[in-house]
N, CA, C and O atoms as a GROMACS GRO file, in nm:
protein
  392
    1MET      N    1   7.492   8.613   6.708
    1MET     CA    2   7.594   8.743   6.715
    1MET      C    3   7.722   8.724   6.756
    1MET      O    4   7.743   8.655   6.856
    2PRO      N    5   7.817   8.779   6.690
    2PRO     CA    6   7.938   8.787   6.729
    2PRO      C    7   7.991   8.886   6.823
    2PRO      O    8   7.959   9.003   6.805
    3SER      N    9   8.066   8.856   6.916
    3SER     CA   10   8.117   8.896   6.988
    3SER      C   11   8.228   9.034   6.963
    3SER      O   12   8.345   9.005   6.936
    4VAL      N   13   8.199   9.145   6.970
    4VAL     CA   14   8.253   9.231   6.925
    4VAL      C   15   8.331   9.322   7.028
    4VAL      O   16   8.259   9.390   7.101
    5ARG      N   17   8.452   9.333   7.043
    5ARG     CA   18   8.531   9.384   7.157
    5ARG      C   19   8.518   9.556   7.132
    5ARG      O   20   8.579   9.620   7.047
    6ARG      N   21   8.412   9.611   7.238
    6ARG     CA   22   8.392   9.779   7.225
    6ARG      C   23   8.509   9.817   7.273
    6ARG      O   24   8.562   9.766   7.371
    7VAL      N   25   8.569   9.937   7.186
    7VAL     CA   26   8.640  10.053   7.218
    7VAL      C   27   8.612  10.164   7.356
    7VAL      O   28   8.539  10.260   7.331
    8ARG      N   29   8.660  10.152   7.480
    8ARG     CA   30   8.591  10.285   7.526
    8ARG      C   31   8.686  10.383   7.500
    8ARG      O   32   8.784  10.358   7.430
    9PRO      N   33   8.667  10.494   7.549
    9PRO     CA   34   8.788  10.631   7.549
    9PRO      C   35   8.913  10.573   7.646
    9PRO      O   36   9.032  10.584   7.615
   10ARG      N   37   8.863  10.510   7.770
   10ARG     CA   38   8.943  10.509   7.869
   10ARG      C   39   8.997  10.402   7.836
   10ARG      O   40   9.112  10.418   7.877
   11ASP      N   41   8.993  10.289   7.784
   11ASP     CA   42   9.110  10.225   7.748
   11ASP      C   43   9.175  10.227   7.649
   11ASP      O   44   9.232  10.124   7.612
   12THR      N   45   9.185  10.353   7.576
   12THR     CA   46   9.293  10.428   7.526
   12THR      C   47   9.393  10.487   7.569
   12THR      O   48   9.498  10.503   7.506
   13ILE      N   49   9.364  10.532   7.705
   13ILE     CA   50   9.383  10.640   7.785
   13ILE      C   51   9.557  10.559   7.838
   13ILE      O   52   9.651  10.634   7.863
   14ALA      N   53   9.568  10.455   7.844
   14ALA     CA   54   9.681  10.387   7.930
   14ALA      C   55   9.782  10.430   7.839
   14ALA      O   56   9.891  10.470   7.880
   15SER      N   57   9.749  10.424   7.708
   15SER     CA   58   9.869  10.427   7.624
   15SER      C   59   9.938  10.602   7.629
   15SER      O   60  10.048  10.612   7.577
   16SER      N   61   9.894  10.694   7.672
   16SER     CA   62   9.907  10.794   7.717
   16SER      C   63  10.021  10.803   7.841
   16SER      O   64  10.118  10.879   7.851
   17CYS      N   65   9.975  10.699   7.930
   17CYS     CA   66  10.041  10.713   8.075
   17CYS      C   67  10.137  10.585   8.086
   17CYS      O   68  10.087  10.473   8.068
   18VAL      N   69  10.281  10.598   8.116
   18VAL     CA   70  10.307  10.472   8.122
   18VAL      C   71  10.340  10.428   8.288
   18VAL      O   72  10.383  10.484   8.390
   19ASN      N   73  10.291  10.296   8.248
   19ASN     CA   74  10.244  10.243   8.387
   19ASN      C   75  10.177  10.311   8.460
   19ASN      O   76  10.205  10.301   8.579
   20GLY      N   77  10.067  10.405   8.425
   20GLY     CA   78   9.992  10.464   8.532
   20GLY      C   79  10.025  10.565   8.564
   20GLY      O   80   9.945  10.608   8.648
   21GLN      N   81  10.125  10.652   8.539
   21GLN     CA   82  10.201  10.753   8.588
   21GLN      C   83  10.191  10.869   8.508
   21GLN      O   84  10.230  10.853   8.392
   22LEU      N   85  10.144  10.999   8.541
   22LEU     CA   86  10.140  11.081   8.466
   22LEU      C   87  10.272  11.174   8.467
   22LEU      O   88  10.351  11.188   8.560
   23THR      N   89  10.277  11.240   8.326
   23THR     CA   90  10.403  11.333   8.343
   23THR      C   91  10.390  11.446   8.454
   23THR      O   92  10.281  11.458   8.511
   24ASP      N   93  10.482  11.517   8.482
   24ASP     CA   94  10.498  11.662   8.558
   24ASP      C   95  10.378  11.789   8.476
   24ASP      O   96  10.299  11.854   8.544
   25ARG      N   97  10.390  11.802   8.326
   25ARG     CA   98  10.283  11.882   8.289
   25ARG      C   99  10.144  11.861   8.330
   25ARG      O  100  10.071  11.948   8.377
   26GLN      N  101  10.100  11.697   8.301
   26GLN     CA  102   9.979  11.702   8.369
   26GLN      C  103   9.950  11.720   8.484
   26GLN      O  104   9.838  11.764   8.512
   27ARG      N  105  10.052  11.689   8.590
   27ARG     CA  106  10.010  11.654   8.714
   27ARG      C  107   9.969  11.845   8.742
   27ARG      O  108   9.880  11.900   8.807
   28ILE      N  109  10.062  11.888   8.675
   28ILE     CA  110  10.037  12.083   8.690
   28ILE      C  111   9.928  12.087   8.605
   28ILE      O  112   9.857  12.173   8.659
   29GLU      N  113   9.857  12.042   8.486
   29GLU     CA  114   9.775  12.071   8.485
   29GLU      C  115   9.668  12.008   8.528
   29GLU      O  116   9.579  12.015   8.443
   30VAL      N  117   9.630  11.937   8.640
   30VAL     CA  118   9.525  11.877   8.697
   30VAL      C  119   9.512  11.969   8.798
   30VAL      O  120   9.400  12.014   8.823
   31LEU      N  121   9.604  12.000   8.857
   31LEU     CA  122   9.602  12.088   9.028
   31LEU      C  123   9.552  12.241   8.976
   31LEU      O  124   9.497  12.321   9.052
   32THR      N  125   9.580  12.271   8.827
   32THR     CA  126   9.574  12.408   8.821
   32THR      C  127   9.390  12.388   8.789
   32THR      O  128   9.296  12.452   8.835
   33LEU      N  129   9.394  12.294   8.711
   33LEU     CA  130   9.210  12.291   8.660
   33LEU      C  131   9.159  12.285   8.816
   33LEU      O  132   9.080  12.374   8.847
   34ARG      N  133   9.187  12.209   8.896
   34ARG     CA  134   9.097  12.202   9.043
   34ARG      C  135   9.111  12.355   9.109
   34ARG      O  136   9.022  12.433   9.142
   35LYS      N  137   9.248  12.368   9.116
   35LYS     CA  138   9.236  12.487   9.223
   35LYS      C  139   9.209  12.629   9.167
   35LYS      O  140   9.172  12.714   9.248
   36TYR      N  141   9.224  12.669   9.018
   36TYR     CA  142   9.190  12.786   8.989
   36TYR      C  143   9.074  12.764   8.884
   36TYR      O  144   9.014  12.860   8.835
   37ALA      N  145   9.056  12.683   8.864
   37ALA     CA  146   8.915  12.681   8.764
   37ALA      C  147   8.831  12.610   8.839
   37ALA      O  148   8.721  12.603   8.784
   38ASN      N  149   8.834  12.560   8.928
   38ASN     CA  150   8.751  12.484   9.029
   38ASN      C  151   8.660  12.407   8.939
   38ASN      O  152   8.543  12.438   8.918
   39TRP      N  153   8.731  12.287   8.877
   39TRP     CA  154   8.681  12.205   8.825
   39TRP      C  155   8.636  12.078   8.902
   39TRP      O  156   8.714  12.064   8.997
   40GLY      N  157   8.528  11.965   8.901
   40GLY     CA  158   8.561  11.862   8.971
   40GLY      C  159   8.628  11.748   8.927
   40GLY      O  160   8.674  11.762   8.814
   41TYR      N  161   8.647  11.640   8.978
   41TYR     CA  162   8.714  11.525   8.927
   41TYR      C  163   8.692  11.453   8.775
   41TYR      O  164   8.772  11.413   8.690
   42THR      N  165   8.570  11.454   8.782
   42THR     CA  166   8.490  11.412   8.663
   42THR      C  167   8.520  11.488   8.545
   42THR      O  168   8.535  11.436   8.434
   43ARG      N  169   8.527  11.595   8.565
   43ARG     CA  170   8.535  11.745   8.408
   43ARG      C  171   8.698  11.713   8.408
   43ARG      O  172   8.731  11.646   8.310
   44ILE      N  173   8.779  11.738   8.474
   44ILE     CA  174   8.904  11.769   8.439
   44ILE      C  175   8.949  11.595   8.393
   44ILE      O  176   9.037  11.593   8.308
   45SER      N  177   8.904  11.468   8.433
   45SER     CA  178   8.939  11.323   8.374
   45SER      C  179   8.869  11.310   8.235
   45SER      O  180   8.895  11.211   8.167
   46SER      N  181   8.780  11.409   8.187
   46SER     CA  182   8.708  11.399   8.061
   46SER      C  183   8.803  11.487   8.025
   46SER      O  184   8.903  11.424   7.991
   47ALA      N  185   8.822  11.638   8.014
   47ALA     CA  186   8.933  11.721   7.954
   47ALA      C  187   9.024  11.677   7.917
   47ALA      O  188   9.061  11.677   7.799
   48LEU      N  189   9.109  11.604   8.057
   48LEU     CA  190   9.251  11.528   8.031
   48LEU      C  191   9.285  11.428   7.934
   48LEU      O  192   9.382  11.420   7.860
   49GLN      N  193   9.140  11.322   7.956
   49GLN     CA  194   9.179  11.205   7.863
   49GLN      C  195   9.244  11.106   8.009
   49GLN      O  196   9.287  10.998   7.967
   50ILE      N  197   9.260  11.121   8.176
   50ILE     CA  198   9.273  11.003   8.222
   50ILE      C  199   9.196  11.002   8.344
   50ILE      O  200   9.130  11.093   8.393
   51PRO      N  201   9.213  10.895   8.381
   51PRO     CA  202   9.109  10.818   8.442
   51PRO      C  203   9.108  10.881   8.584
   51PRO      O  204   9.212  10.910   8.644
   52ARG      N  205   8.971  10.902   8.640
   52ARG     CA  206   8.923  10.993   8.753
   52ARG      C  207   8.999  10.945   8.913
   52ARG      O  208   9.032  11.015   9.009
   53SER      N  209   9.006  10.846   8.898
   53SER     CA  210   9.075  10.762   9.010
   53SER      C  211   9.241  10.841   9.001
   53SER      O  212   9.300  10.861   9.107
   54THR      N  213   9.296  10.876   8.889
   54THR     CA  214   9.458  10.918   8.847
   54THR      C  215   9.412  11.057   8.907
   54THR      O  216   9.478  11.089   9.006
   55VAL      N  217   9.304  11.155   8.864
   55VAL     CA  218   9.280  11.304   8.896
   55VAL      C  219   9.297  11.275   9.065
   55VAL      O  220   9.392  11.316   9.131
   56ARG      N  221   9.213  11.214   9.104
   56ARG     CA  222   9.172  11.171   9.261
   56ARG      C  223   9.304  11.179   9.337
   56ARG      O  224   9.320  11.250   9.436
   57ARG      N  225   9.389  11.107   9.287
   57ARG     CA  226   9.506  11.057   9.329
   57ARG      C  227   9.604  11.190   9.337
   57ARG      O  228   9.664  11.232   9.436
   58VAL      N  229   9.602  11.232   9.233
   58VAL     CA  230   9.703  11.368   9.220
   58VAL      C  231   9.634  11.465   9.330
   58VAL      O  232   9.710  11.528   9.404
   59ILE      N  233   9.482  11.480   9.343
   59ILE     CA  234   9.493  11.628   9.397
   59ILE      C  235   9.466  11.563   9.564
   59ILE      O  236   9.433  11.644   9.650
   60ALA      N  237   9.474  11.495   9.582
   60ALA     CA  238   9.489  11.438   9.741
   60ALA      C  239   9.622  11.462   9.813
   60ALA      O  240   9.737  11.448   9.774
   61PRO      N  241   9.579  11.495   9.913
   61PRO     CA  242   9.719  11.589  10.018
   61PRO      C  243   9.780  11.433  10.055
   61PRO      O  244   9.724  11.327  10.083
   62PRO      N  245   9.920  11.470  10.041
   62PRO     CA  246   9.992  11.323  10.049
   62PRO      C  247  10.004  11.274  10.230
   62PRO      O  248   9.978  11.356  10.319
   63GLU      N  249  10.034  11.173  10.251
   63GLU     CA  250   9.943  11.079  10.349
   63GLU      C  251  10.088  11.099  10.462
   63GLU      O  252  10.207  11.098  10.429
   64THR      N  253  10.042  11.113  10.567
   64THR     CA  254  10.178  11.106  10.650
   64THR      C  255  10.219  10.969  10.713
   64THR      O  256  10.131  10.900  10.765
   65PRO      N  257  10.303  10.941  10.712
   65PRO     CA  258  10.398  10.822  10.726
   65PRO      C  259  10.389  10.757  10.869
   65PRO      O  260  10.425  10.819  10.969
   66GLN      N  261  10.338  10.625  10.872
   66GLN     CA  262  10.290  10.650  11.042
   66GLN      C  263  10.429  10.542  11.063
   66GLN      O  264  10.479  10.449  11.000
   67LYS      N  265  10.456  10.618  11.191
   67LYS     CA  266  10.554  10.533  11.262
   67LYS      C  267  10.575  10.393  11.284
   67LYS      O  268  10.486  10.328  11.339
   68GLN      N  269  10.679  10.340  11.250
   68GLN     CA  270  10.714  10.189  11.296
   68GLN      C  271  10.696  10.180  11.442
   68GLN      O  272  10.726  10.279  11.509
   69ARG      N  273  10.659  10.090  11.493
   69ARG     CA  274  10.650  10.022  11.624
   69ARG      C  275  10.769   9.964  11.642
   69ARG      O  276  10.796   9.875  11.562
   70ASP      N  277  10.886  10.000  11.763
   70ASP     CA  278  10.964   9.896  11.747
   70ASP      C  279  10.980   9.801  11.837
   70ASP      O  280  11.010   9.844  11.948
   71GLU      N  281  10.967   9.659  11.824
   71GLU     CA  282  10.957   9.571  11.914
   71GLU      C  283  11.018   9.551  12.046
   71GLU      O  284  10.961   9.495  12.140
   72SER      N  285  11.128   9.595  12.050
   72SER     CA  286  11.199   9.623  12.181
   72SER      C  287  11.180   9.686  12.242
   72SER      O  288  11.194   9.655  12.361
   73ASN      N  289  11.133   9.822  12.208
   73ASN     CA  290  11.092   9.921  12.291
   73ASN      C  291  10.954   9.878  12.374
   73ASN      O  292  10.928   9.885  12.494
   74THR      N  293  10.896   9.843  12.290
   74THR     CA  294  10.734   9.768  12.394
   74THR      C  295  10.748   9.682  12.496
   74THR      O  296  10.656   9.664  12.576
   75SER      N  297  10.887   9.609  12.509
   75SER     CA  298  10.908   9.508  12.570
   75SER      C  299  10.976   9.559  12.667
   75SER      O  300  10.963   9.503  12.776
   76GLU      N  301  11.069   9.679  12.662
   76GLU     CA  302  11.121   9.750  12.786
   76GLU      C  303  11.019   9.839  12.796
   76GLU      O  304  11.068   9.903  12.889
   77GLU      N  305  10.926   9.890  12.776
   77GLU     CA  306  10.801   9.953  12.842
   77GLU      C  307  10.712   9.867  12.912
   77GLU      O  308  10.643   9.929  12.993
   78SER      N  309  10.692   9.755  12.909
   78SER     CA  310  10.604   9.656  12.977
   78SER      C  311  10.675   9.638  13.096
   78SER      O  312  10.620   9.614  13.203
   79ASN      N  313  10.797   9.650  13.080
   79ASN     CA  314  10.902   9.561  13.202
   79ASN      C  315  10.950   9.721  13.322
   79ASN      O  316  10.979   9.715  13.442
   80THR      N  317  10.944   9.830  13.246
   80THR     CA  318  10.893   9.936  13.351
   80THR      C  319  10.825   9.983  13.406
   80THR      O  320  10.830  10.057  13.504
   81SER      N  321  10.714   9.925  13.315
   81SER     CA  322  10.556   9.976  13.415
   81SER      C  323  10.552   9.871  13.492
   81SER      O  324  10.485   9.905  13.589
   82GLU      N  325  10.590   9.742  13.506
   82GLU     CA  326  10.576   9.627  13.610
   82GLU      C  327  10.645   9.658  13.711
   82GLU      O  328  10.616   9.633  13.828
   83ASP      N  329  10.792   9.743  13.652
   83ASP     CA  330  10.872   9.796  13.820
   83ASP      C  331  10.800   9.910  13.866
   83ASP      O  332  10.785   9.937  13.985
   84SER      N  333  10.775   9.946  13.815
   84SER     CA  334  10.714  10.125  13.867
   84SER      C  335  10.550  10.071  13.901
   84SER      O  336  10.477  10.156  13.953
   85GLY      N  337  10.510   9.974  13.881
   85GLY     CA  338  10.394   9.918  13.975
   85GLY      C  339  10.408   9.894  14.099
   85GLY      O  340  10.332   9.939  14.185
   86THR      N  341  10.550   9.785  14.132
   86THR     CA  342  10.576   9.730  14.276
   86THR      C  343  10.621   9.847  14.327
   86THR      O  344  10.622   9.840  14.450
   87SER      N  345  10.660   9.955  14.285
   87SER     CA  346  10.717  10.078  14.335
   87SER      C  347  10.613  10.128  14.429
   87SER      O  348  10.613  10.143  14.551
   88ASP      N  349  10.514  10.151  14.328
   88ASP     CA  350  10.376  10.237  14.353
   88ASP      C  351  10.326  10.147  14.524
   88ASP      O  352  10.292  10.196  14.632
   89GLU      N  353  10.342  10.002  14.479
   89GLU     CA  354  10.260   9.933  14.589
   89GLU      C  355  10.331   9.946  14.760
   89GLU      O  356  10.276   9.930  14.869
   90SER      N  357  10.454   9.974  14.731
   90SER     CA  358  10.537   9.991  14.802
   90SER      C  359  10.556  10.118  14.886
   90SER      O  360  10.600  10.124  15.001
   91GLN      N  361  10.503  10.247  14.784
   91GLN     CA  362  10.483  10.354  14.848
   91GLN      C  363  10.342  10.378  14.903
   91GLN      O  364  10.324  10.451  15.000
   92GLN      N  365  10.253  10.322  14.848
   92GLN     CA  366  10.092  10.323  14.867
   92GLN      C  367  10.098  10.283  15.044
   92GLN      O  368  10.061  10.362  15.130
   93LYS      N  369  10.165  10.114  15.078
   93LYS     CA  370  10.197  10.107  15.194
   93LYS      C  371  10.244  10.154  15.318
   93LYS      O  372  10.223  10.134  15.438
   94SER      N  373  10.354  10.262  15.209
   94SER     CA  374  10.444  10.347  15.354
   94SER      C  375  10.376  10.440  15.403
   94SER      O  376  10.402  10.476  15.518
   95LEU      N  377  10.245  10.519  15.308
   95LEU     CA  378  10.171  10.606  15.314
   95LEU      C  379  10.069  10.562  15.446
   95LEU      O  380  10.040  10.616  15.553
   96SER      N  381  10.034  10.438  15.379
   96SER     CA  382   9.933  10.445  15.437
   96SER      C  383   9.951  10.371  15.616
   96SER      O  384   9.857  10.378  15.695
   97SER      N  385  10.045  10.325  15.643
   97SER     CA  386  10.110  10.300  15.772
   97SER      C  387  10.120  10.403  15.804
   97SER      O  388  10.137  10.496  15.726
   98PRO      N  389  10.108  10.419  15.990
   98PRO     CA  390  10.136  10.506  16.053
   98PRO      C  391  10.288  10.542  16.063
   98PRO      O  392  10.325  10.637  16.132
   0.00000   0.00000   0.00000
């Protein structure tokens, strides 16, 4: 049997999106259908002919960016904790001695 390439609807979807990005109008349609029509991801994706993962990405709230740890701060913090540790010991000795 010869191999025949089966064309699925989702294979033609990429042509409507440039680099997998939606237009502003498509984003508005996705958000409107989700919020006001209470449609699910699958129903929106089939109605608009876009991948379900794209619908999920559009609907998902933006992620909070993570703070970048500054390497110089971590070394300074460890130095100050060492300094405070010795002062705590000297304070404890002075409190315990009569």
